[in-house]
C-alpha positions in Angstrom: 22.9 9.8 58.2 20.4 12.7 58.6 20.0 13.1 54.9 19.4 9.4 54.5 16.7 9.5 57.2 15.0 12.4 55.5 15.0 10.6 52.2 13.5 7.5 53.8 10.9 9.1 56.0 9.9 12.5 54.4 6.5 12.1 52.9 6.5 8.6 54.1 2.7 8.2 53.7 2.8 9.1 50.0 5.6 6.7 49.4 3.8 3.9 51.1 0.7 4.7 49.1 2.6 4.7 45.8 4.2 1.4 46.6 0.8 -0.1 47.4 -0.6 1.2 44.1 2.3 -0.3 42.2 1.9 -3.7 43.9 -1.9 -3.7 43.2 -1.3 -2.9 39.5 1.3 -5.7 39.3 -1.1 -8.1 41.0 -3.9 -7.2 38.6 -1.7 -7.7 35.6 -0.1 -10.9 37.0 -3.5 -12.3 37.7 -4.8 -11.8 34.2 -5.2 -15.1 32.3 -2.7 -15.5 29.5 -4.5 -16.2 26.2 -3.6 -16.7 22.5 -5.3 -15.3 19.5 -4.9 -14.7 15.7 -5.0 -11.3 14.2 -4.4 -9.9 10.7 -1.6 -7.4 10.5 -0.8 -5.1 7.6 2.4 -5.9 5.8 4.5 -2.8 5.3 8.0 -2.2 3.9 10.7 0.4 3.8 13.9 1.4 2.1 13.1 -0.1 -1.3 15.7 1.4 -3.7 14.3 4.2 -5.9 15.1 2.5 -9.2 13.5 -0.9 -8.1 9.9 -2.0 -8.0 7.9 -5.0 -6.8 6.7 -6.8 -9.9 4.8 -9.7 -8.2 1.4 -9.9 -6.7 1.6 -7.9 -3.5 1.1 -9.5 -0.1 -0.9 -7.0 2.0 -1.7 -8.8 5.2 -0.1 -11.5 7.4 -1.9 -13.6 10.1 -0.1 -13.5 13.5 -0.7 -15.9 16.4 -0.1 -13.9 19.5 0.1 -14.7 23.2 -0.3 -12.4 26.2 -2.5 -11.1 29.0 -6.2 -11.0 28.0 -6.4 -7.3 28.5 -3.5 -6.6 26.2 -4.9 -8.8 23.5 -8.4 -7.2 23.7 -6.8 -3.8 23.3 -5.2 -4.7 19.9 -6.8 -2.7 17.1 -8.2 0.0 19.4 -6.9 3.4 20.6 -4.0 3.2 18.1 -2.7 -0.1 19.5 -1.7 -2.3 16.5 0.5 -5.1 15.5 2.8 -4.1 12.7 4.9 -6.2 10.3 7.6 -4.0 8.6 10.1 -5.5 6.1 13.4 -3.8 5.4 14.0 -4.0 1.7 17.2 -1.9 1.7 19.7 -3.0 -1.0 17.4 -5.5 -2.8 18.4 -6.1 -6.5 16.2 -7.4 -9.4 15.1 -11.0 -8.9 13.3 -13.0 -6.3 13.9 -12.3 -2.6 12.4 -14.0 0.4 11.8 -12.3 3.7 11.2 -14.1 7.0 8.6 -12.8 9.5 9.6 -13.0 13.1 10.3 -11.1 16.2 12.8 -8.7 14.6 10.2 -7.3 12.1 7.0 -7.6 14.1 6.2 -4.8 16.4 3.8 -5.7 19.3 2.5 -4.0 22.4 4.4 -4.6 25.7 3.5 -7.9 27.2 2.4 -9.5 23.9 4.6 -12.1 22.2 4.6 -13.6 18.8 4.0 -17.3 18.6 4.2 -17.6 14.8 3.3 -15.9 11.6 1.2 -17.3 8.7 2.9 -17.3 6.3 6.3 -17.4 8.1 8.0 -16.1 4.9 6.9 -14.0 2.0 8.6 -13.7 -1.4 8.7 -10.8 -3.8 9.9 -10.4 -7.3 11.8 -7.2 -7.9 12.5 -5.5 -11.3 14.2 -2.4 -12.4 12.0 0.7 -13.0 11.9 1.7 -16.6 10.0 4.3 -18.7 8.7 4.1 -22.3 6.8 6.3 -24.7 3.8 4.5 -26.2 1.0 5.6 -28.5 -2.5 6.7 -27.4 -5.3 4.8 -29.0 -8.7 6.5 -29.1 -11.9 4.5 -28.4 -15.0 5.8 -30.3 -18.7 5.1 -29.6 -21.7 6.1 -31.6 -20.0 5.9 -35.0 -22.5 6.2 -37.8 -25.6 6.5 -35.6 -26.5 10.0 -36.8 -25.8 9.4 -40.4 -22.2 10.6 -40.1 -19.0 8.7 -40.2 -15.5 9.5 -38.9 -13.5 11.4 -41.5 -10.4 12.1 -39.4 -9.2 12.3 -35.9 -6.2 13.6 -34.0 -5.1 12.9 -30.4 -2.8 15.3 -28.5 -0.3 14.2 -27.4 0.1 11.2 -29.7 2.3 9.4 -27.2 2.6 9.3 -23.4 5.2 8.1 -21.1 4.6 5.0 -18.9 6.6 3.8 -15.9 6.8 0.6 -14.1 8.7 -2.7 -13.7 10.6 -3.6 -16.8 8.7 -6.8 -17.9 5.3 -5.2 -17.3 6.2 -2.0 -19.2 7.3 -4.1 -22.2 3.9 -5.7 -22.4 2.1 -2.4 -23.0 1.8 -1.6 -26.8 -0.4 1.5 -26.2 -2.7 3.2 -23.7 -6.4 3.7 -24.5 -8.7 6.6 -23.9 -12.1 6.6 -22.2 -14.8 6.2 -24.9 -15.4 9.3 -27.1 -19.0 9.5 -28.0 -19.4 11.0 -31.5 -23.1 10.1 -32.0 -24.1 13.8 -31.9 -21.1 15.3 -33.7 -21.7 17.1 -37.1 -18.5 18.6 -38.6 -15.7 19.0 -36.1 -15.5 18.8 -32.4 -13.0 18.4 -29.6 -13.0 16.2 -26.5 -10.9 16.1 -23.4 -10.7 12.5 -22.0 -8.4 10.4 -19.8 -6.0 7.8 -21.0 -5.8 4.4 -19.2 -3.0 1.8 -18.8 -4.6 -1.7 -18.8 -1.5 -3.3 -17.2 -2.0 -2.9 -13.4 1.7 -2.7 -12.5 2.3 0.2 -15.0 1.4 3.9 -14.5 1.4 7.1 -16.5 4.3 9.3 -15.7 2.2 12.5 -15.9 -1.6 13.4 -15.8 -3.7 11.2 -18.0 -5.9 13.8 -19.8 -5.5 14.0 -23.6 -7.3 16.0 -26.3 -9.1 14.2 -29.1 -10.2 16.2 -32.2 -12.6 14.6 -34.6 -14.1 15.5 -38.0 -17.3 13.8 -39.1 -18.8 13.6 -42.6 -22.1 12.4 -44.0 -22.2 8.9 -45.2 
């Protein structure tokens, strides 16, 4: 009984003050008007299989209608407080897959609730990741402008490896270099330029620099 009395009455003033502060905070939060608003949230994903890639136009943002206390809604986007939409793509196989956007994959601050997402569903097309060796095509500028024409040229390496979704990789016949200006070349010269893949879903497997050797001769 004595111990119970000590627990109840020791530092009684501090306990009353703490209770009063807690009640005041609750009253302030409870008295805040509840509002609704729309925000744009980044669409993120996780657990996509290593040998699979998204082959359709990416959806990068989703519009969320949210409801909550005015203070909580005003704080969204500041001080690291964000709404997040995270899709779990574990186990997806090639083909079209639809993902619903709802409470289970939308992360919100405490006190804020999701009313709806626009769009409520997103669809992605998945394909197997493949690689392919394709030739390097050199682009020249200034040919003939100094009275010389191209006698021969060599590009090293002749082929480079590209990587990406299968159907997109199959559309790439070659990669092209940045323009090589030979307008001032007399005899032989060497250039180091970058190669470029014009298909946006496809990338080079290694650094893009290639060496172009040219020999010019008088017309």
